[in-house]
C-alpha angles and dihedrals in degrees: 000000000000091000092054092050092047092048091046091052090047093051091044091053090047090051092051093049094049094050099043130088132029118264121196116220115223116235121221116250122017138293131210120207115197130192121218115242124221095206118113116235114259112247116228114251111233110238136181106303095207112111118239090237090058097046118109117221115162096167103059113093095184130220120299146064098313111085099157136005132183117215123189121227091243120073115238100227094194091053091045091054090051088049092051090053091050091045092050091050102039110020108032093084090071108016127062124188111245098008143065112253128153086321133020123287111263098215113106091012092130089057089060105031138037117254088243091055092050094049092045089051090052094045101035111024094152094053092044093053091048098047112015114083094207092050089051090053091049090052090055093045091053095051097261094300104148120211110254118237103240093189094241120171121237089255091054092047090050089051091051089049090053089050089052088056089062095054 
């Protein structure tokens, strides 16, 4: 009789253990639970709609080694040809005449920027993007593509500037 009682108690305990507790069944795949936020969406502030590449600023000289430059009324054709050669070799990968490319189009640049600003942008693009507000805006307009420092000398930058005068 003791064996029957022991076996009965054992089966009863097994029955209690198998029926007790809640077990969650895992679903195949994945599930995302999101909470609703109570924050209101931020409305965009309307800013000046003029692009940085179209702005005219003939007072800003930029940040860099060029503080002042004197340009004659006549274009130096020899210097402009040297500038075209430098432009074709160093700048053409990102700048196209007459159209926006990776960087802005160079034609008409001297109608929108001072010669000092242009040369400083050529010679010191990193410093210009850090400190010059217009260069910062241009960086944003051109999808964060910074102008590469090509390591040009002041003479080469001056030649490129002369070439820009012919465009």
